[in-house]
N, CA, C and O atoms as a GROMACS GRO file, in nm:
protein
  584
    1MET      N    1   0.074  -0.137  -0.040
    1MET     CA    2   0.034  -0.015  -0.019
    1MET      C    3   0.102   0.079  -0.016
    1MET      O    4   0.092   0.168  -0.101
    2LEU      N    5   0.205   0.082   0.096
    2LEU     CA    6   0.303   0.244   0.062
    2LEU      C    7   0.379   0.315  -0.028
    2LEU      O    8   0.442   0.421  -0.037
    3ALA      N    9   0.339   0.175  -0.119
    3ALA     CA   10   0.448   0.187  -0.254
    3ALA      C   11   0.380   0.264  -0.375
    3ALA      O   12   0.421   0.348  -0.455
    4GLN      N   13   0.217   0.178  -0.348
    4GLN     CA   14   0.117   0.245  -0.419
    4GLN      C   15   0.142   0.440  -0.428
    4GLN      O   16   0.194   0.515  -0.511
    5ILE      N   17   0.079   0.458  -0.307
    5ILE     CA   18   0.105   0.600  -0.223
    5ILE      C   19   0.197   0.682  -0.267
    5ILE      O   20   0.158   0.786  -0.321
    6ALA      N   21   0.373   0.649  -0.253
    6ALA     CA   22   0.428   0.626  -0.290
    6ALA      C   23   0.455   0.743  -0.439
    6ALA      O   24   0.472   0.862  -0.465
    7ASP      N   25   0.444   0.585  -0.514
    7ASP     CA   26   0.469   0.592  -0.651
    7ASP      C   27   0.301   0.776  -0.725
    7ASP      O   28   0.306   0.839  -0.831
    8LEU      N   29   0.214   0.787  -0.633
    8LEU     CA   30   0.118   0.857  -0.679
    8LEU      C   31   0.184   0.991  -0.566
    8LEU      O   32   0.078   1.053  -0.554
    9LEU      N   33   0.252   1.046  -0.508
    9LEU     CA   34   0.257   1.136  -0.467
    9LEU      C   35   0.430   1.222  -0.570
    9LEU      O   36   0.466   1.337  -0.590
   10MET      N   37   0.500   1.050  -0.613
   10MET     CA   38   0.559   1.141  -0.739
   10MET      C   39   0.536   1.155  -0.836
   10MET      O   40   0.592   1.245  -0.899
   11ALA      N   41   0.428   1.060  -0.905
   11ALA     CA   42   0.327   1.104  -1.034
   11ALA      C   43   0.277   1.321  -1.009
   11ALA      O   44   0.249   1.418  -1.079
   12ARG      N   45   0.295   1.284  -0.866
   12ARG     CA   46   0.230   1.473  -0.858
   12ARG      C   47   0.368   1.544  -0.803
   12ARG      O   48   0.353   1.649  -0.741
   13GLY      N   49   0.481   1.500  -0.819
   13GLY     CA   50   0.555   1.606  -0.822
   13GLY      C   51   0.670   1.644  -0.692
   13GLY      O   52   0.770   1.715  -0.701
   14TRP      N   53   0.610   1.562  -0.558
   14TRP     CA   54   0.626   1.523  -0.429
   14TRP      C   55   0.789   1.474  -0.422
   14TRP      O   56   0.822   1.383  -0.498
   15ASP      N   57   0.828   1.498  -0.388
   15ASP     CA   58   0.943   1.418  -0.326
   15ASP      C   59   0.933   1.319  -0.210
   15ASP      O   60   0.888   1.350  -0.100
   16VAL      N   61   0.984   1.176  -0.247
   16VAL     CA   62   0.902   1.101  -0.128
   16VAL      C   63   1.074   1.029  -0.109
   16VAL      O   64   1.168   1.026  -0.189
   17ASN      N   65   1.067   0.999  -0.024
   17ASN     CA   66   1.157   0.925   0.105
   17ASN      C   67   1.116   0.832   0.125
   17ASN      O   68   1.006   0.849   0.179
   18GLN      N   69   1.154   0.663   0.104
   18GLN     CA   70   1.098   0.568   0.153
   18GLN      C   71   1.146   0.456   0.226
   18GLN      O   72   1.147   0.348   0.165
   19ASP      N   73   1.186   0.459   0.346
   19ASP     CA   74   1.191   0.369   0.450
   19ASP      C   75   1.120   0.302   0.521
   19ASP      O   76   1.052   0.241   0.438
   20GLU      N   77   1.092   0.274   0.605
   20GLU     CA   78   1.000   0.200   0.642
   20GLU      C   79   0.829   0.264   0.654
   20GLU      O   80   0.719   0.208   0.650
   21ASP      N   81   0.861   0.367   0.665
   21ASP     CA   82   0.736   0.516   0.668
   21ASP      C   83   0.787   0.598   0.488
   21ASP      O   84   0.899   0.594   0.436
   22LEU      N   85   0.701   0.645   0.449
   22LEU     CA   86   0.700   0.754   0.329
   22LEU      C   87   0.682   0.869   0.439
   22LEU      O   88   0.597   0.890   0.525
   23VAL      N   89   0.820   0.947   0.393
   23VAL     CA   90   0.858   1.144   0.424
   23VAL      C   91   0.921   1.172   0.301
   23VAL      O   92   1.012   1.126   0.233
   24THR      N   93   0.802   1.309   0.296
   24THR     CA   94   0.763   1.375   0.194
   24THR      C   95   0.671   1.504   0.294
   24THR      O   96   0.615   1.504   0.403
   25GLY      N   97   0.694   1.602   0.186
   25GLY     CA   98   0.676   1.728   0.276
   25GLY      C   99   0.567   1.848   0.183
   25GLY      O  100   0.477   1.833   0.100
   26PHE      N  101   0.619   1.950   0.238
   26PHE     CA  102   0.483   2.042   0.189
   26PHE      C  103   0.558   2.211   0.261
   26PHE      O  104   0.578   2.213   0.383
   27VAL      N  105   0.586   2.319   0.192
   27VAL     CA  106   0.622   2.506   0.267
   27VAL      C  107   0.509   2.521   0.213
   27VAL      O  108   0.461   2.473   0.110
   28LEU      N  109   0.464   2.599   0.299
   28LEU     CA  110   0.316   2.690   0.333
   28LEU      C  111   0.430   2.834   0.377
   28LEU      O  112   0.546   2.826   0.418
   29GLU      N  113   0.353   2.950   0.353
   29GLU     CA  114   0.446   3.067   0.410
   29GLU      C  115   0.359   3.110   0.494
   29GLU      O  116   0.248   3.058   0.504
   30PHE      N  117   0.398   3.211   0.566
   30PHE     CA  118   0.324   3.235   0.668
   30PHE      C  119   0.346   3.443   0.729
   30PHE      O  120   0.440   3.453   0.807
   31ASP      N  121   0.311   3.512   0.715
   31ASP     CA  122   0.357   3.657   0.767
   31ASP      C  123   0.579   3.708   0.666
   31ASP      O  124   0.692   3.754   0.685
   32GLN      N  125   0.494   3.655   0.579
   32GLN     CA  126   0.646   3.632   0.484
   32GLN      C  127   0.757   3.548   0.575
   32GLN      O  128   0.855   3.618   0.599
   33VAL      N  129   0.763   3.445   0.619
   33VAL     CA  130   0.811   3.333   0.662
   33VAL      C  131   0.788   3.224   0.623
   33VAL      O  132   0.687   3.180   0.679
   34GLU      N  133   0.866   3.099   0.498
   34GLU     CA  134   0.825   2.970   0.479
   34GLU      C  135   0.839   2.879   0.624
   34GLU      O  136   0.921   2.889   0.715
   35TYR      N  137   0.746   2.802   0.609
   35TYR     CA  138   0.701   2.701   0.687
   35TYR      C  139   0.802   2.581   0.659
   35TYR      O  140   0.907   2.640   0.632
   36GLN      N  141   0.817   2.497   0.654
   36GLN     CA  142   0.865   2.331   0.670
   36GLN      C  143   0.733   2.289   0.722
   36GLN      O  144   0.686   2.340   0.824
   37PHE      N  145   0.638   2.146   0.616
   37PHE     CA  146   0.576   2.118   0.671
   37PHE      C  147   0.598   1.953   0.649
   37PHE      O  148   0.536   1.898   0.558
   38PRO      N  149   0.691   1.873   0.736
   38PRO     CA  150   0.745   1.700   0.679
   38PRO      C  151   0.567   1.625   0.716
   38PRO      O  152   0.464   1.637   0.783
   39LEU      N  153   0.622   1.566   0.637
   39LEU     CA  154   0.456   1.460   0.621
   39LEU      C  155   0.449   1.326   0.585
   39LEU      O  156   0.459   1.287   0.469
   40TYR      N  157   0.433   1.255   0.682
   40TYR     CA  158   0.438   1.086   0.706
   40TYR      C  159   0.330   1.033   0.659
   40TYR      O  160   0.226   1.092   0.628
   41VAL      N  161   0.367   0.843   0.649
   41VAL     CA  162   0.281   0.808   0.602
   41VAL      C  163   0.310   0.682   0.612
   41VAL      O  164   0.405   0.626   0.557
   42MET      N  165   0.230   0.634   0.680
   42MET     CA  166   0.277   0.513   0.763
   42MET      C  167   0.202   0.420   0.773
   42MET      O  168   0.093   0.477   0.776
   43SER      N  169   0.176   0.279   0.784
   43SER     CA  170   0.109   0.208   0.744
   43SER      C  171   0.100   0.140   0.949
   43SER      O  172   0.181   0.111   1.037
   44LEU      N  173  -0.036   0.145   0.935
   44LEU     CA  174  -0.045   0.104   1.132
   44LEU      C  175  -0.195  -0.004   1.184
   44LEU      O  176  -0.305   0.018   1.133
   45GLU      N  177  -0.180  -0.085   1.260
   45GLU     CA  178  -0.278  -0.181   1.333
   45GLU      C  179  -0.292  -0.110   1.465
   45GLU      O  180  -0.224  -0.071   1.560
   46VAL      N  181  -0.450  -0.114   1.411
   46VAL     CA  182  -0.574  -0.057   1.528
   46VAL      C  183  -0.655  -0.158   1.568
   46VAL      O  184  -0.750  -0.171   1.491
   47GLY      N  185  -0.653  -0.263   1.688
   47GLY     CA  186  -0.725  -0.386   1.662
   47GLY      C  187  -0.713  -0.478   1.555
   47GLY      O  188  -0.614  -0.533   1.508
   48ASN      N  189  -0.827  -0.484   1.526
   48ASN     CA  190  -0.827  -0.607   1.359
   48ASN      C  191  -0.863  -0.461   1.247
   48ASN      O  192  -0.924  -0.493   1.144
   49THR      N  193  -0.840  -0.361   1.257
   49THR     CA  194  -0.820  -0.230   1.173
   49THR      C  195  -0.704  -0.205   1.138
   49THR      O  196  -0.598  -0.193   1.199
   50LYS      N  197  -0.746  -0.196   0.998
   50LYS     CA  198  -0.551  -0.153   0.913
   50LYS      C  199  -0.617  -0.094   0.861
   50LYS      O  200  -0.715  -0.119   0.790
   51LEU      N  201  -0.506   0.110   0.932
   51LEU     CA  202  -0.534   0.206   0.871
   51LEU      C  203  -0.328   0.222   0.803
   51LEU      O  204  -0.218   0.169   0.819
   52ILE      N  205  -0.418   0.370   0.704
   52ILE     CA  206  -0.267   0.416   0.661
   52ILE      C  207  -0.330   0.590   0.758
   52ILE      O  208  -0.434   0.654   0.772
   53ARG      N  209  -0.231   0.595   0.787
   53ARG     CA  210  -0.220   0.704   0.862
   53ARG      C  211  -0.126   0.881   0.810
   53ARG      O  212  -0.034   0.853   0.734
   54PHE      N  213  -0.130   0.939   0.819
   54PHE     CA  214  -0.071   1.104   0.769
   54PHE      C  215  -0.073   1.139   0.862
   54PHE      O  216  -0.151   1.115   0.954
   55VAL      N  217   0.043   1.226   0.852
   55VAL     CA  218   0.076   1.244   0.970
   55VAL      C  219   0.218   1.372   0.934
   55VAL      O  220   0.331   1.356   0.887
   56VAL      N  221   0.144   1.494   0.983
   56VAL     CA  222   0.262   1.625   0.969
   56VAL      C  223   0.296   1.689   1.085
   56VAL      O  224   0.237   1.783   1.139
   57VAL      N  225   0.417   1.621   1.127
   57VAL     CA  226   0.454   1.602   1.274
   57VAL      C  227   0.620   1.681   1.230
   57VAL      O  228   0.673   1.612   1.144
   58PRO      N  229   0.696   1.788   1.263
   58PRO     CA  230   0.582   1.828   1.367
   58PRO      C  231   0.473   1.953   1.337
   58PRO      O  232   0.509   2.055   1.278
   59PHE      N  233   0.385   1.941   1.367
   59PHE     CA  234   0.290   2.029   1.319
   59PHE      C  235   0.386   2.202   1.403
   59PHE      O  236   0.440   2.285   1.330
   60VAL      N  237   0.382   2.215   1.547
   60VAL     CA  238   0.445   2.307   1.584
   60VAL      C  239   0.527   2.212   1.619
   60VAL      O  240   0.519   2.090   1.603
   61GLU      N  241   0.637   2.302   1.686
   61GLU     CA  242   0.776   2.230   1.813
   61GLU      C  243   0.786   2.237   1.930
   61GLU      O  244   0.818   2.349   1.970
   62GLN      N  245   0.766   2.138   2.029
   62GLN     CA  246   0.733   2.212   2.173
   62GLN      C  247   0.837   2.238   2.205
   62GLN      O  248   0.927   2.154   2.205
   63SER      N  249   0.859   2.417   2.257
   63SER     CA  250   0.908   2.512   2.315
   63SER      C  251   1.001   2.456   2.460
   63SER      O  252   0.989   2.340   2.502
   64PHE      N  253   1.079   2.545   2.516
   64PHE     CA  254   1.164   2.491   2.555
   64PHE      C  255   1.084   2.483   2.719
   64PHE      O  256   1.111   2.404   2.809
   65HIS      N  257   0.988   2.585   2.718
   65HIS     CA  258   0.945   2.632   2.796
   65HIS      C  259   0.844   2.498   2.807
   65HIS      O  260   0.859   2.476   2.927
   66GLY      N  261   0.777   2.424   2.774
   66GLY     CA  262   0.670   2.373   2.780
   66GLY      C  263   0.547   2.434   2.620
   66GLY      O  264   0.568   2.534   2.551
   67TYR      N  265   0.448   2.352   2.604
   67TYR     CA  266   0.338   2.429   2.621
   67TYR      C  267   0.244   2.483   2.735
   67TYR      O  268   0.222   2.442   2.849
   68PRO      N  269   0.205   2.574   2.675
   68PRO     CA  270   0.096   2.673   2.766
   68PRO      C  271  -0.093   2.518   2.787
   68PRO      O  272  -0.147   2.417   2.742
   69THR      N  273  -0.100   2.618   2.883
   69THR     CA  274  -0.205   2.551   2.917
   69THR      C  275  -0.380   2.589   2.801
   69THR      O  276  -0.487   2.530   2.787
   70ALA      N  277  -0.310   2.735   2.736
   70ALA     CA  278  -0.444   2.723   2.673
   70ALA      C  279  -0.414   2.662   2.541
   70ALA      O  280  -0.492   2.659   2.446
   71LEU      N  281  -0.317   2.624   2.543
   71LEU     CA  282  -0.306   2.503   2.416
   71LEU      C  283  -0.421   2.375   2.384
   71LEU      O  284  -0.506   2.343   2.302
   72TYR      N  285  -0.350   2.324   2.525
   72TYR     CA  286  -0.429   2.208   2.541
   72TYR      C  287  -0.577   2.223   2.543
   72TYR      O  288  -0.652   2.133   2.505
   73ILE      N  289  -0.624   2.352   2.592
   73ILE     CA  290  -0.787   2.389   2.557
   73ILE      C  291  -0.832   2.438   2.413
   73ILE      O  292  -0.931   2.388   2.359
   74THR      N  293  -0.761   2.528   2.356
   74THR     CA  294  -0.755   2.523   2.211
   74THR      C  295  -0.781   2.372   2.154
   74THR      O  296  -0.890   2.335   2.110
   75LEU      N  297  -0.624   2.265   2.161
   75LEU     CA  298  -0.626   2.126   2.077
   75LEU      C  299  -0.819   2.092   2.103
   75LEU      O  300  -0.917   2.086   2.028
   76ALA      N  301  -0.797   2.080   2.235
   76ALA     CA  302  -0.959   1.973   2.328
   76ALA      C  303  -1.100   2.038   2.208
   76ALA      O  304  -1.184   1.969   2.151
   77GLN      N  305  -1.090   2.128   2.204
   77GLN     CA  306  -1.228   2.258   2.109
   77GLN      C  307  -1.208   2.183   1.975
   77GLN      O  308  -1.287   2.105   1.922
   78LEU      N  309  -1.053   2.234   1.922
   78LEU     CA  310  -1.045   2.141   1.743
   78LEU      C  311  -1.073   2.036   1.781
   78LEU      O  312  -1.176   1.997   1.727
   79ASN      N  313  -1.026   1.957   1.858
   79ASN     CA  314  -1.027   1.808   1.796
   79ASN      C  315  -1.146   1.806   1.844
   79ASN      O  316  -1.146   1.684   1.825
   80HIS      N  317  -1.265   1.828   1.895
   80HIS     CA  318  -1.442   1.770   1.905
   80HIS      C  319  -1.507   1.825   1.790
   80HIS      O  320  -1.625   1.822   1.755
   81ASP      N  321  -1.385   1.886   1.729
   81ASP     CA  322  -1.497   2.000   1.609
   81ASP      C  323  -1.411   1.997   1.466
   81ASP      O  324  -1.445   2.088   1.390
   82LEU      N  325  -1.330   1.930   1.426
   82LEU     CA  326  -1.236   1.790   1.344
   82LEU      C  327  -1.343   1.684   1.336
   82LEU      O  328  -1.378   1.605   1.423
   83PRO      N  329  -1.399   1.704   1.183
   83PRO     CA  330  -1.392   1.551   1.174
   83PRO      C  331  -1.333   1.480   1.144
   83PRO      O  332  -1.394   1.375   1.161
   84GLN      N  333  -1.226   1.459   1.100
   84GLN     CA  334  -1.154   1.350   1.035
   84GLN      C  335  -0.975   1.302   1.145
   84GLN      O  336  -0.936   1.202   1.203
   85LEU      N  337  -0.905   1.474   1.114
   85LEU     CA  338  -0.818   1.440   1.194
   85LEU      C  339  -0.808   1.506   1.378
   85LEU      O  340  -0.888   1.560   1.455
   86LYS      N  341  -0.694   1.474   1.384
   86LYS     CA  342  -0.670   1.490   1.521
   86LYS      C  343  -0.504   1.562   1.509
   86LYS      O  344  -0.421   1.546   1.420
   87PHE      N  345  -0.496   1.662   1.658
   87PHE     CA  346  -0.414   1.679   1.672
   87PHE      C  347  -0.359   1.592   1.789
   87PHE      O  348  -0.437   1.562   1.879
   88ALA      N  349  -0.253   1.556   1.794
   88ALA     CA  350  -0.176   1.480   1.943
   88ALA      C  351  -0.058   1.543   1.921
   88ALA      O  352  -0.007   1.619   1.839
   89ILE      N  353  -0.035   1.491   2.013
   89ILE     CA  354   0.175   1.554   2.090
   89ILE      C  355   0.214   1.363   2.075
   89ILE      O  356   0.132   1.273   2.090
   90ASP      N  357   0.378   1.347   2.039
   90ASP     CA  358   0.386   1.238   1.992
   90ASP      C  359   0.451   1.212   2.141
   90ASP      O  360   0.385   1.230   2.243
   91ALA      N  361   0.578   1.170   2.144
   91ALA     CA  362   0.656   1.124   2.216
   91ALA      C  363   0.793   1.170   2.238
   91ALA      O  364   0.853   1.160   2.346
   92ASP      N  365   0.845   1.227   2.120
   92ASP     CA  366   0.878   1.374   2.131
   92ASP      C  367   0.851   1.492   2.203
   92ASP      O  368   0.951   1.563   2.214
   93GLY      N  369   0.717   1.549   2.273
   93GLY     CA  370   0.647   1.638   2.254
   93GLY      C  371   0.602   1.711   2.144
   93GLY      O  372   0.518   1.792   2.182
   94ASP      N  373   0.622   1.717   2.020
   94ASP     CA  374   0.617   1.751   1.926
   94ASP      C  375   0.489   1.774   1.918
   94ASP      O  376   0.419   1.682   1.962
   95LEU      N  377   0.430   1.875   1.874
   95LEU     CA  378   0.246   1.830   1.817
   95LEU      C  379   0.189   1.818   1.701
   95LEU      O  380   0.215   1.918   1.633
   96GLU      N  381   0.100   1.719   1.626
   96GLU     CA  382   0.114   1.656   1.551
   96GLU      C  383   0.001   1.698   1.471
   96GLU      O  384  -0.071   1.774   1.536
   97LEU      N  385  -0.048   1.672   1.334
   97LEU     CA  386  -0.190   1.629   1.306
   97LEU      C  387  -0.185   1.573   1.214
   97LEU      O  388  -0.119   1.610   1.117
   98VAL      N  389  -0.296   1.404   1.222
   98VAL     CA  390  -0.309   1.302   1.208
   98VAL      C  391  -0.446   1.294   1.155
   98VAL      O  392  -0.554   1.321   1.206
   99LEU      N  393  -0.411   1.247   1.032
   99LEU     CA  394  -0.555   1.162   0.984
   99LEU      C  395  -0.481   1.027   1.004
   99LEU      O  396  -0.363   0.998   1.027
  100ASP      N  397  -0.598   0.954   0.987
  100ASP     CA  398  -0.691   0.764   0.958
  100ASP      C  399  -0.741   0.740   0.815
  100ASP      O  400  -0.819   0.817   0.760
  101ILE      N  401  -0.694   0.633   0.761
  101ILE     CA  402  -0.817   0.625   0.681
  101ILE      C  403  -0.816   0.399   0.675
  101ILE      O  404  -0.734   0.309   0.660
  102PRO      N  405  -0.920   0.410   0.692
  102PRO     CA  406  -0.937   0.269   0.716
  102PRO      C  407  -0.852   0.204   0.557
  102PRO      O  408  -0.878   0.248   0.445
  103GLU      N  409  -0.753   0.096   0.586
  103GLU     CA  410  -0.692   0.089   0.504
  103GLU      C  411  -0.822  -0.008   0.324
  103GLU      O  412  -0.802  -0.013   0.203
  104ALA      N  413  -0.930  -0.058   0.408
  104ALA     CA  414  -1.028  -0.138   0.343
  104ALA      C  415  -1.125   0.018   0.245
  104ALA      O  416  -1.188   0.018   0.139
  105GLN      N  417  -1.104   0.091   0.311
  105GLN     CA  418  -1.199   0.191   0.241
  105GLN      C  419  -1.104   0.362   0.123
  105GLN      O  420  -1.148   0.462   0.067
  106TRP      N  421  -0.944   0.291   0.145
  106TRP     CA  422  -0.902   0.366   0.074
  106TRP      C  423  -0.857   0.330  -0.053
  106TRP      O  424  -0.821   0.218  -0.088
  107THR      N  425  -0.861   0.445  -0.130
  107THR     CA  426  -0.869   0.437  -0.331
  107THR      C  427  -0.761   0.537  -0.359
  107THR      O  428  -0.719   0.609  -0.268
  108GLU      N  429  -0.711   0.546  -0.492
  108GLU     CA  430  -0.630   0.613  -0.508
  108GLU      C  431  -0.696   0.720  -0.546
  108GLU      O  432  -0.796   0.654  -0.518
  109THR      N  433  -0.738   0.820  -0.581
  109THR     CA  434  -0.919   0.831  -0.582
  109THR      C  435  -0.891   0.978  -0.510
  109THR      O  436  -0.902   1.092  -0.556
  110MET      N  437  -0.844   0.923  -0.355
  110MET     CA  438  -0.861   0.966  -0.180
  110MET      C  439  -0.750   1.068  -0.193
  110MET      O  440  -0.758   1.172  -0.128
  111LEU      N  441  -0.614   1.038  -0.298
  111LEU     CA  442  -0.509   1.136  -0.268
  111LEU      C  443  -0.516   1.240  -0.244
  111LEU      O  444  -0.466   1.296  -0.147
  112ASP      N  445  -0.600   1.303  -0.352
  112ASP     CA  446  -0.570   1.491  -0.411
  112ASP      C  447  -0.638   1.517  -0.263
  112ASP      O  448  -0.594   1.597  -0.181
  113ASP      N  449  -0.747   1.438  -0.246
  113ASP     CA  450  -0.842   1.520  -0.132
  113ASP      C  451  -0.788   1.497   0.058
  113ASP      O  452  -0.814   1.550   0.167
  114VAL      N  453  -0.690   1.370  -0.005
  114VAL     CA  454  -0.621   1.372   0.150
  114VAL      C  455  -0.495   1.522   0.210
  114VAL      O  456  -0.477   1.593   0.309
  115LEU      N  457  -0.443   1.503   0.086
  115LEU     CA  458  -0.350   1.645   0.008
  115LEU      C  459  -0.363   1.747   0.073
  115LEU      O  460  -0.298   1.788   0.170
  116GLU      N  461  -0.527   1.827  -0.030
  116GLU     CA  462  -0.587   1.929   0.004
  116GLU      C  463  -0.642   1.899   0.149
  116GLU      O  464  -0.622   2.014   0.188
  117ILE      N  465  -0.684   1.849   0.235
  117ILE     CA  466  -0.730   1.824   0.362
  117ILE      C  467  -0.598   1.878   0.466
  117ILE      O  468  -0.612   1.963   0.554
  118LEU      N  469  -0.502   1.826   0.441
  118LEU     CA  470  -0.362   1.850   0.520
  118LEU      C  471  -0.326   2.003   0.472
  118LEU      O  472  -0.326   2.093   0.556
  119VAL      N  473  -0.299   2.025   0.351
  119VAL     CA  474  -0.261   2.131   0.342
  119VAL      C  475  -0.353   2.304   0.416
  119VAL      O  476  -0.304   2.401   0.475
  120ASP      N  477  -0.513   2.268   0.371
  120ASP     CA  478  -0.640   2.347   0.389
  120ASP      C  479  -0.611   2.392   0.536
  120ASP      O  480  -0.601   2.512   0.565
  121TYR      N  481  -0.593   2.253   0.660
  121TYR     CA  482  -0.637   2.230   0.756
  121TYR      C  483  -0.454   2.342   0.841
  121TYR      O  484  -0.446   2.422   0.934
  122THR      N  485  -0.371   2.298   0.768
  122THR     CA  486  -0.255   2.368   0.834
  122THR      C  487  -0.202   2.491   0.795
  122THR      O  488  -0.103   2.523   0.860
  123THR      N  489  -0.240   2.580   0.700
  123THR     CA  490  -0.282   2.716   0.666
  123THR      C  491  -0.376   2.745   0.804
  123THR      O  492  -0.343   2.817   0.899
  124THR      N  493  -0.494   2.675   0.790
  124THR     CA  494  -0.623   2.715   0.899
  124THR      C  495  -0.548   2.728   1.011
  124THR      O  496  -0.526   2.842   1.051
  125PHE      N  497  -0.482   2.593   1.099
  125PHE     CA  498  -0.415   2.687   1.198
  125PHE      C  499  -0.350   2.622   1.284
  125PHE      O  500  -0.354   2.560   1.390
  126PHE      N  501  -0.255   2.677   1.159
  126PHE     CA  502  -0.134   2.656   1.229
  126PHE      C  503  -0.038   2.817   1.271
  126PHE      O  504   0.080   2.811   1.306
  127SER      N  505  -0.109   2.941   1.259
  127SER     CA  506  -0.034   3.077   1.240
  127SER      C  507  -0.139   3.062   1.445
  127SER      O  508  -0.074   3.111   1.537
  128GLU      N  509  -0.258   3.008   1.476
  128GLU     CA  510  -0.301   3.032   1.577
  128GLU      C  511  -0.242   2.979   1.690
  128GLU      O  512  -0.224   3.040   1.796
  129ILE      N  513  -0.200   2.818   1.655
  129ILE     CA  514  -0.130   2.787   1.768
  129ILE      C  515   0.034   2.798   1.764
  129ILE      O  516   0.111   2.800   1.861
  130ASN      N  517   0.050   2.802   1.698
  130ASN     CA  518   0.247   2.900   1.651
  130ASN      C  519   0.201   3.012   1.813
  130ASN      O  520   0.246   3.014   1.928
  131THR      N  521   0.116   3.075   1.758
  131THR     CA  522   0.123   3.252   1.837
  131THR      C  523   0.106   3.137   1.973
  131THR      O  524   0.202   3.119   2.047
  132ILE      N  525  -0.009   3.073   1.993
  132ILE     CA  526  -0.037   3.040   2.166
  132ILE      C  527   0.112   2.953   2.218
  132ILE      O  528   0.137   2.965   2.338
  133VAL      N  529   0.193   2.881   2.148
  133VAL     CA  530   0.329   2.777   2.160
  133VAL      C  531   0.427   2.899   2.247
  133VAL      O  532   0.487   2.888   2.354
  134ASN      N  533   0.414   3.025   2.147
  134ASN     CA  534   0.578   3.097   2.156
  134ASN      C  535   0.512   3.181   2.222
  134ASN      O  536   0.589   3.261   2.276
  135SER      N  537   0.372   3.209   2.251
  135SER     CA  538   0.306   3.331   2.330
  135SER      C  539   0.382   3.350   2.491
  135SER      O  540   0.448   3.436   2.550
  136SER      N  541   0.325   3.213   2.517
  136SER     CA  542   0.340   3.195   2.648
  136SER      C  543   0.366   3.124   2.740
  136SER      O  544   0.271   3.052   2.772
  137HIS      N  545   0.462   3.112   2.802
  137HIS     CA  546   0.610   3.084   2.903
  137HIS      C  547   0.572   3.059   2.993
  137HIS      O  548   0.638   3.122   3.076
  138SER      N  549   0.455   2.967   3.070
  138SER     CA  550   0.449   2.991   3.193
  138SER      C  551   0.450   2.861   3.289
  138SER      O  552   0.405   2.749   3.262
  139VAL      N  553   0.513   2.904   3.411
  139VAL     CA  554   0.503   2.724   3.457
  139VAL      C  555   0.422   2.661   3.452
  139VAL      O  556   0.430   2.539   3.464
  140ASP      N  557   0.332   2.716   3.436
  140ASP     CA  558   0.200   2.543   3.451
  140ASP      C  559   0.217   2.496   3.299
  140ASP      O  560   0.114   2.434   3.270
  141ALA      N  561   0.270   2.499   3.235
  141ALA     CA  562   0.338   2.461   3.093
  141ALA      C  563   0.345   2.359   3.040
  141ALA      O  564   0.281   2.305   2.950
  142GLU      N  565   0.478   2.317   3.140
  142GLU     CA  566   0.479   2.172   3.131
  142GLU      C  567   0.435   2.063   3.146
  142GLU      O  568   0.500   1.961   3.120
  143SER      N  569   0.298   2.063   3.196
  143SER     CA  570   0.220   1.966   3.099
  143SER      C  571   0.066   2.006   3.095
  143SER      O  572   0.019   2.115   3.131
  144PRO      N  573  -0.015   1.880   3.036
  144PRO     CA  574  -0.149   1.942   3.046
  144PRO      C  575  -0.195   1.920   3.150
  144PRO      O  576  -0.127   1.856   3.230
  145PRO      N  577  -0.415   1.995   3.212
  145PRO     CA  578  -0.423   2.080   3.222
  145PRO      C  579  -0.496   1.922   3.295
  145PRO      O  580  -0.549   1.831   3.232
  146LYS      N  581  -0.480   1.930   3.413
  146LYS     CA  582  -0.593   1.764   3.535
  146LYS      C  583  -0.721   1.761   3.535
  146LYS      O  584  -0.780   1.674   3.600
   0.00000   0.00000   0.00000
C-alpha cells in the first residue's frame, strides 16, 4: 500500500523518501516566512483495523518551556470540532496533525483530497497554534491540565 502511495505522490511531483514509512512534505508561507511541514505516511493496525496514517509532524515544535495550558484547551476544542483530523502530541513532545484512513476504504482517488485537507487545515490552524505556543511561557506549561 505504501509503495502505491509513494508512486502516486511522485507522479504528482512530490519528493518522497521511503524507508519503513514514507516521508515527504510541503512548504507554506505565513507572514512572509516559509515553514516546512514534514508529512509521514505509515501503515498501522489498531485492533483488527488496518489504517493508513498521514501525519504532519512537527506541526509545531515544543518550546523549551513546554506548552501553555491555553494550547491544550484550544486542541481539545479543535479535536471536538474536526470530523476526521486530530491533533496529538508525539513521544518527543511535538504537536502533530493526524489523519487516519481505514485501509479497506482507501482508493487512489482519495490522495488528492487527503493532501488538500492536510494543507488546508495546516493553513487554517498553524498561525493560531504557533502564536499560542510561542507567546506564553508560563510555569504551568510543563504538563496538560488535569
